[in-house]
Wavefront OBJ file of the C-alpha trace (Angstrom):
o trace
v 14.143 -23.559 2.107
v 13.833 -19.922 3.196
v 14.130 -19.382 6.987
v 11.078 -17.876 8.685
v 11.556 -14.188 9.429
v 10.500 -12.856 12.832
v 10.304 -9.110 13.329
v 11.200 -7.487 16.624
v 8.520 -4.927 15.893
v 5.944 -7.722 15.496
v 6.948 -9.329 18.781
v 6.606 -5.975 20.539
v 3.184 -5.488 18.981
v 2.037 -8.945 20.123
v 3.132 -8.118 23.662
v 1.197 -4.845 23.630
v -1.941 -6.414 22.197
v -1.968 -9.170 24.799
v -1.585 -6.828 27.790
v -4.683 -5.463 29.483
v -3.865 -1.950 30.575
v -5.848 1.123 31.400
v -5.445 4.071 28.250
v -8.611 4.934 24.032
v -8.357 3.691 20.391
v -7.151 5.947 17.627
v -8.239 6.315 14.056
v -5.666 4.225 12.131
v -5.532 6.869 9.379
v -3.105 9.669 10.085
v -3.822 12.974 8.372
v -2.143 16.359 8.304
v -5.582 17.975 8.341
v -7.018 18.135 11.867
v -10.701 17.967 12.667
v -12.666 21.201 12.193
v -12.774 23.517 15.137
v -16.482 22.978 15.719
v -19.322 20.900 14.334
v -22.258 22.892 13.024
v -24.905 22.471 10.334
v -23.848 22.926 6.729
v -24.545 26.448 5.560
v -26.289 25.286 2.403
v -28.127 22.273 3.803
v -26.143 19.412 2.234
v -28.512 16.463 1.704
v -28.103 13.430 3.952
v -27.204 11.140 1.034
v -24.231 13.342 0.043
v -21.629 12.085 2.507
v -18.608 13.826 1.004
v -18.112 16.776 -1.315
v -14.671 18.370 -1.424
v -11.808 19.488 -3.635
v -8.095 19.577 -2.854
v -5.213 21.507 -4.391
v -1.520 20.716 -3.972
v 1.700 22.180 -5.303
v 4.853 20.111 -4.792
v 8.560 20.195 -5.472
v 9.978 16.768 -6.332
v 13.788 16.690 -6.398
v 14.011 13.245 -8.075
v 10.914 12.236 -10.048
v 12.389 8.856 -11.067
v 14.190 8.280 -7.727
v 17.496 7.861 -9.540
v 20.798 9.285 -8.325
v 23.080 7.225 -10.577
v 26.130 9.119 -11.784
v 26.004 9.248 -15.636
v 29.563 7.905 -15.631
v 28.093 4.450 -14.972
v 25.819 4.531 -18.045
v 28.501 3.586 -20.556
v 29.179 5.136 -23.952
v 25.930 3.970 -25.544
v 22.441 3.180 -24.308
v 19.054 3.068 -26.015
v 15.919 5.020 -25.154
v 13.066 3.391 -27.129
v 10.644 5.691 -28.996
v 7.937 6.860 -26.608
v 10.033 6.212 -23.502
v 12.000 8.796 -21.512
v 15.364 8.721 -19.777
v 15.049 8.240 -16.021
v 18.055 10.420 -15.401
v 19.969 11.522 -12.342
v 17.899 13.737 -10.014
v 15.335 14.742 -12.659
v 13.275 17.343 -10.764
v 9.890 18.931 -11.334
v 7.154 21.056 -9.855
v 3.968 19.006 -9.509
v 0.413 20.400 -9.531
v -2.477 18.259 -8.256
v -6.225 18.810 -8.240
v -8.304 16.182 -6.420
v -12.091 16.565 -6.209
v -14.084 14.014 -4.228
v -17.755 13.104 -4.008
v -19.287 10.471 -1.758
v -22.778 8.988 -1.749
v -24.453 7.365 1.260
v -27.237 5.059 0.095
v -28.756 4.467 3.556
v -31.233 7.401 3.407
v -32.633 5.943 0.164
v -32.881 2.379 1.465
v -34.980 3.177 4.504
v -35.019 0.654 7.343
v -33.012 -2.085 5.642
v -32.475 -4.717 8.372
v -28.940 -4.720 9.729
v -27.491 -2.443 7.059
v -24.846 -0.142 8.557
v -22.884 1.128 5.554
v -23.739 1.359 1.874
v -21.501 3.942 0.254
v -19.727 4.864 -2.966
v -16.924 7.420 -3.288
v -15.484 8.795 -6.513
v -12.108 10.483 -6.007
v -10.409 11.527 -9.278
v -7.019 13.203 -9.363
v -5.342 15.274 -12.076
v -1.545 15.544 -11.763
v 0.781 17.599 -13.954
v 4.627 17.666 -13.919
v 5.945 20.971 -15.267
v 9.479 19.699 -16.044
v 8.685 16.025 -16.745
v 5.472 15.956 -18.847
v 5.885 12.214 -19.540
v 4.737 11.681 -15.934
v 1.394 13.519 -16.267
v -1.622 11.375 -15.421
v -5.239 11.424 -14.341
v -6.467 8.916 -11.772
v -10.049 7.722 -11.427
v -10.600 5.998 -8.089
v -13.864 4.446 -6.924
v -14.282 3.050 -3.406
v -17.368 1.017 -2.475
v -18.342 -0.317 0.960
v -21.194 -2.531 2.135
v -21.374 -3.409 5.832
v -24.245 -5.107 7.644
v -24.764 -6.589 11.080
v -27.499 -8.681 12.627
v -28.140 -10.953 15.582
v -25.021 -13.112 15.698
v -23.588 -12.208 12.284
v -21.686 -9.400 10.539
v -20.860 -8.854 6.841
v -18.077 -6.631 5.486
v -17.404 -5.949 1.820
v -14.945 -3.342 0.517
v -13.626 -2.634 -2.961
v -11.135 -0.002 -4.177
v -10.850 0.290 -7.963
v -8.512 2.625 -9.849
v -8.047 3.462 -13.515
v -4.887 5.414 -14.304
v -5.007 7.440 -17.508
v -1.279 7.879 -17.986
v 1.650 7.285 -20.312
v 1.539 3.999 -22.272
v 5.357 3.840 -22.319
v 7.522 3.152 -19.284
v 10.713 5.065 -18.408
v 14.188 3.727 -19.225
v 16.943 3.628 -16.582
v 20.199 3.830 -18.589
v 22.488 0.867 -18.024
v 19.718 -1.009 -16.234
v 20.617 0.656 -12.922
v 17.263 0.325 -11.190
v 16.038 -1.010 -7.837
v 12.841 -2.649 -6.653
v 11.619 0.632 -5.167
v 12.659 3.500 -7.413
v 10.654 2.092 -10.339
v 7.459 1.911 -8.235
v 6.684 5.651 -8.362
v 6.730 5.913 -12.192
v 4.852 2.602 -12.452
v 1.958 4.001 -10.423
v 1.638 6.905 -12.883
v 1.370 4.685 -15.994
v -1.800 3.532 -17.790
v -3.316 0.651 -15.817
v -6.192 -0.820 -13.852
v -5.902 -1.742 -10.188
v -8.383 -3.449 -7.902
v -8.271 -4.300 -4.191
v -11.239 -6.158 -2.765
v -12.067 -8.013 0.444
v -15.177 -9.702 1.774
v -15.963 -11.515 5.045
v -18.991 -12.922 6.862
v -18.673 -13.522 10.588
v -20.944 -15.822 12.616
v -20.879 -15.518 16.427
v -21.689 -18.262 18.937
v -21.131 -17.369 22.598
v -17.354 -16.810 22.976
v -16.608 -18.328 19.559
v -16.888 -16.974 16.014
v -16.345 -18.337 12.514
v -15.413 -16.007 9.618
v -15.162 -17.053 5.931
v -13.155 -14.473 3.988
v -11.666 -13.735 0.551
v -9.346 -11.048 -0.885
v -8.060 -9.873 -4.276
v -5.085 -7.727 -5.307
v -5.023 -7.113 -9.072
v -2.794 -5.119 -11.477
v -3.429 -4.812 -15.219
v -0.691 -2.660 -16.751
v -1.332 -1.077 -20.150
v 2.236 -0.067 -20.965
v 4.191 -1.230 -24.017
v 6.721 -4.004 -23.446
v 10.078 -3.564 -25.188
v 13.166 -5.757 -24.902
v 15.733 -3.014 -24.188
v 18.136 -2.874 -21.247
v 16.800 -0.515 -18.568
v 13.310 -0.147 -20.054
v 10.747 -1.020 -17.378
v 8.496 -3.824 -18.589
v 5.672 -3.611 -16.066
v 3.649 -6.827 -16.229
v 0.196 -7.961 -15.132
v -0.061 -9.801 -11.816
v -2.552 -10.711 -9.137
v -2.976 -12.387 -5.764
v -6.323 -14.075 -4.999
v -7.033 -16.012 -1.832
v -9.894 -17.362 0.261
v -10.313 -19.199 3.533
v -11.688 -18.798 7.025
v -10.812 -17.823 10.590
v -12.003 -19.443 13.804
v -11.865 -17.163 16.827
v -12.283 -17.321 20.590
v -12.798 -14.251 22.811
v -10.211 -14.530 25.568
v -11.594 -11.509 27.433
v -14.111 -8.840 26.418
v -12.543 -6.934 23.520
v -9.715 -9.376 22.711
v -9.927 -12.553 20.619
v -7.425 -15.189 19.494
v -7.807 -16.559 15.963
v -6.653 -19.530 13.909
v -6.926 -19.063 10.144
v -6.282 -20.823 6.853
v -5.930 -19.369 3.350
v -5.583 -21.013 -0.025
v -4.395 -18.635 -2.740
v -2.928 -18.191 -6.196
v -0.403 -15.687 -7.518
v -0.053 -14.879 -11.200
v 2.920 -13.216 -12.888
v 2.706 -12.474 -16.601
v 5.465 -13.949 -18.749
v 7.295 -11.604 -21.114
v 7.184 -12.584 -24.783
v 10.976 -12.948 -25.076
v 11.580 -14.659 -21.713
v 10.647 -18.160 -20.451
v 10.572 -16.998 -16.813
v 7.669 -16.319 -14.453
v 6.887 -17.216 -10.841
v 3.170 -18.044 -10.921
v 1.899 -20.629 -8.458
v -0.328 -21.393 -5.483
v 0.141 -21.169 -1.725
v -1.391 -22.149 1.614
v -1.200 -20.110 4.820
v -1.771 -21.083 8.432
v -2.270 -18.017 10.613
v -2.369 -17.362 14.351
v -3.670 -14.010 15.448
v -4.932 -11.570 18.045
v -7.539 -8.899 17.313
v -9.778 -6.405 19.032
v -9.557 -3.697 21.658
v -7.823 -5.126 24.735
v -7.945 -1.816 26.587
v -9.551 1.581 26.220
v -6.589 3.127 24.393
v -5.369 0.290 22.134
v -7.025 -1.374 19.142
v -5.616 -3.579 16.419
v -5.138 -6.872 14.640
v -2.085 -9.122 14.288
v -1.720 -12.351 12.281
v 1.358 -14.428 11.509
v 2.305 -17.901 10.381
v 3.977 -20.132 7.793
v 3.205 -19.912 4.084
v 3.686 -22.948 1.828
v 4.304 -22.035 -1.841
v 3.963 -24.434 -4.758
v 5.374 -22.903 -7.935
v 4.433 -24.128 -11.403
v 6.676 -26.845 -12.816
v 8.945 -26.105 -15.773
v 7.756 -26.873 -19.281
v 8.951 -26.436 -22.869
v 7.840 -22.774 -22.822
v 8.120 -21.884 -19.130
v 10.747 -21.871 -16.358
v 10.064 -20.983 -12.727
v 13.285 -19.277 -11.549
v 13.207 -20.232 -7.856
v 15.596 -22.280 -5.749
v 12.774 -24.562 -4.525
v 9.406 -25.198 -6.232
v 7.972 -26.060 -2.779
v 9.127 -23.041 -0.817
v 8.379 -22.401 2.859
v 8.165 -18.694 3.720
v 6.535 -16.499 6.355
v 3.441 -14.291 6.357
v 2.877 -11.573 8.944
v 0.590 -8.560 9.134
v -0.260 -6.095 11.898
v -2.271 -2.907 12.299
v -2.285 -1.160 15.687
v -3.729 2.194 16.761
v -3.108 3.766 20.169
v -4.547 6.968 21.604
v -1.889 7.951 24.112
v -3.804 11.037 25.264
v -6.649 13.217 23.950
v -3.962 15.046 21.923
v -1.641 12.193 20.912
v -2.230 9.215 18.616
v 0.199 6.546 17.373
v -0.355 4.008 14.578
v 1.781 1.102 13.419
v 1.378 -1.078 10.318
v 3.479 -4.027 9.276
v 3.430 -6.670 6.532
v 5.794 -9.385 5.274
v 4.912 -11.804 2.492
v 6.115 -13.538 -0.664
v 4.930 -11.703 -3.810
v 5.794 -11.562 -7.521
v 7.862 -8.799 -9.097
v 6.172 -6.056 -11.146
v 8.887 -6.277 -13.820
v 8.659 -10.025 -14.298
v 10.749 -13.174 -13.838
v 11.177 -13.774 -10.101
v 9.308 -13.574 -6.788
v 10.573 -11.613 -3.806
v 10.010 -11.330 -0.052
v 8.229 -8.012 0.489
v 8.471 -6.254 3.876
v 6.990 -2.944 4.985
v 6.922 -1.153 8.351
v 5.028 2.104 8.987
v 4.984 4.166 12.180
v 3.004 7.428 12.393
v 2.434 9.915 15.185
v -0.275 12.589 15.289
v -0.254 15.510 17.726
v -3.243 17.825 18.048
v -1.933 21.125 19.397
v -5.275 22.916 19.205
v -8.681 22.210 17.683
v -7.327 23.721 14.465
v -3.605 22.852 14.362
v -2.144 19.351 14.059
v 1.270 17.776 13.456
v 2.073 14.448 11.769
v 5.400 12.607 11.915
v 6.020 9.384 10.013
v 8.625 6.759 9.293
v 8.643 3.856 6.833
v 10.986 1.013 5.935
v 10.532 -1.023 2.747
v 12.578 -4.115 1.850
v 12.505 -6.256 -1.295
v 14.596 -9.423 -0.912
v 14.978 -11.385 -4.171
v 17.195 -14.167 -2.829
v 14.537 -16.877 -3.162
v 15.036 -16.591 -6.940
v 17.586 -18.721 -8.765
v 18.716 -16.188 -11.416
v 22.115 -14.718 -10.437
v 21.349 -11.474 -12.306
v 18.229 -10.968 -10.154
v 19.891 -11.519 -6.775
v 19.452 -8.340 -4.765
v 18.037 -6.873 -1.576
v 16.744 -3.310 -1.923
v 15.780 -0.956 0.902
v 13.926 2.334 1.046
v 13.827 4.530 4.151
v 11.227 7.291 4.367
v 10.729 10.007 6.973
v 7.978 12.610 6.764
v 6.540 15.551 8.661
v 3.419 17.620 8.081
v 1.367 20.424 9.574
v -2.367 20.889 9.059
v -4.474 23.909 9.963
v -8.264 24.141 9.744
v -9.315 27.715 8.988
v -12.946 26.751 9.587
v -15.289 23.804 9.020
v -14.862 24.095 5.240
v -11.239 25.101 4.513
v -7.971 23.566 5.721
v -4.326 24.104 4.774
v -1.365 21.714 4.907
v 2.415 21.760 4.549
v 4.455 18.547 4.333
v 7.989 17.272 3.753
v 9.131 13.753 2.796
v 12.621 12.287 2.400
v 13.126 8.970 0.556
v 16.493 7.198 0.748
v 17.203 4.105 -1.377
v 19.949 1.770 -0.185
v 21.466 -1.592 -1.143
v 21.488 -4.458 1.397
v 22.932 -7.198 -0.854
v 26.511 -8.326 -0.334
v 29.024 -8.932 -3.114
v 27.374 -7.048 -5.991
v 29.268 -4.734 -8.365
v 28.797 -0.978 -7.936
v 26.341 -1.112 -5.001
v 26.260 2.700 -4.982
v 24.169 2.606 -8.182
v 21.268 1.365 -6.062
v 21.365 4.449 -3.808
v 19.055 7.395 -4.356
v 17.632 10.374 -2.498
v 14.431 12.312 -3.033
v 13.107 15.421 -1.294
v 9.390 16.109 -1.674
v 7.883 19.366 -0.379
v 4.128 19.895 -0.643
v 1.754 22.758 0.167
v -1.956 22.112 -0.120
v -5.466 23.294 0.581
v -8.767 21.449 0.848
v -12.288 22.811 0.617
v -15.175 20.761 2.063
v -18.747 21.612 1.257
l 1 2 3 4 5 6 7 8 9 10 11 12 13 14 15 16 17 18 19 20 21 22 23
l 24 25 26 27 28 29 30 31 32 33 34 35 36 37 38 39 40 41 42 43 44 45 46 47 48 49 50 51 52 53 54 55 56 57 58 59 60 61 62 63 64 65 66 67 68 69 70 71 72 73 74 75 76 77 78 79 80 81 82 83 84 85 86 87 88 89 90 91 92 93 94 95 96 97 98 99 100 101 102 103 104 105 106 107 108 109 110 111 112 113 114 115 116 117 118 119 120 121 122 123 124 125 126 127 128 129 130 131 132 133 134 135 136 137 138 139 140 141 142 143 144 145 146 147 148 149 150 151 152 153 154 155 156 157 158 159 160 161 162 163 164 165 166 167 168 169 170 171 172 173 174 175 176 177 178 179 180 181 182 183 184 185 186 187 188 189 190 191 192 193 194 195 196 197 198 199 200 201 202 203 204 205 206 207 208 209 210 211 212 213 214 215 216 217 218 219 220 221 222 223 224 225 226 227 228 229 230 231 232 233 234 235 236 237 238 239 240 241 242 243 244 245 246 247 248 249 250 251 252 253 254 255 256 257 258 259 260 261 262 263 264 265 266 267 268 269 270 271 272 273 274 275 276 277 278 279 280 281 282 283 284 285 286 287 288 289 290 291 292 293 294 295 296 297 298 299 300 301 302 303 304 305 306 307 308 309 310 311 312 313 314 315 316 317 318 319 320 321 322 323 324 325 326 327 328 329 330 331 332 333 334 335 336 337 338 339 340 341 342 343 344 345 346 347 348 349 350 351 352 353 354 355 356 357 358 359 360 361 362 363 364 365 366 367 368 369 370 371 372 373 374 375 376 377 378 379 380 381 382 383 384 385 386 387 388 389 390 391 392 393 394 395 396 397 398 399 400 401 402 403 404 405 406 407 408 409 410 411 412 413 414 415 416 417 418 419 420 421 422 423 424 425 426 427 428 429 430 431 432 433 434 435 436 437 438 439 440 441 442 443 444 445 446 447 448 449 450 451 452 453 454 455 456 457 458 459 460 461 462
């Protein structure tokens, strides 16, 4: 049985959320581009239904495209790079050019006085990315985001869907010698041919101080890369998480509610043709939470509780490689936004949960912590500082070769300057450090990596 993990950051967040104190609530999305200096009518009379029309340009220097810093001396005298694949070598650098147009449609002006309808929108945000020194990593992304929100007397509906099609390489990279971590293979995975979908829907009914909220969510990956049984080649597999349930809530004070929730879900992990292993199964969650705006400066949502996994039983063609088919783990999630002053905003996001690996075989305990600070120096100039910690702990699996605990630390800084209401400029720096946290493994230094990413960009809004 896996012990329940309790984060000090989560406990601090719970304390903050439960304290009524005098300070304004920030936008949870940090951006290096500050708000325009002044709001004035569009020069060309943009129609009301056209909510967003812009194009962005970025030029970046990436010091380690594959996030690999393994000394070639560890590779051995012979390794295989399958046809179509590329070597994910030590500190393979590249200049990266990105063009990202964006168009958004607001359907409300066309729908007239639809009762209760607050949001009905569709955004198309493609992206074309080219790597000058690593052309295998070129891709085009097609992202579509849809939102439908409505509210009436005693009820509220929220539906959001983010779909992405990645037109990229159909072959994955190969890390010679199999020296790869849970995190350095994520960046090249996101550039490969695939479909992704993230959807959530909820319907809340209010009754005096109480509310009841049925909800459902989907996280879906369909990878279109070739699968080849060669050491170090990244066999990205299909996987999904689908769950549904409900929350019951009680408003403790105006702006702050306590919730009790339940989720029943299923996780799927595709089995590789040459391996009997996968970690598909079902789970149940019981969640306690706090949500709302307890004071003028703080807004957020926190949920946490036990998660009961039931993995599929072994069969003649399938083995679930876990230490316990009925595994007790922990689920926690938090999102907090604080406006410390009219010039200063702080956001914190946190999540811990049991998920299935993108390269097959075993599940892992996935943890992420994000802290971002935004400072508005003037109406035109803004600063963003960020920090992130990622952890992938595979010790719930029963395969000795898969036992590991991988970390990634990220720090970032960015400046944004709005020339006017239509044009803004940005400059950003990001440092990624990969580290090993597993004891008693050979050559732990092969899990370390470092990447420097420097980006200059411009955005034009019409």
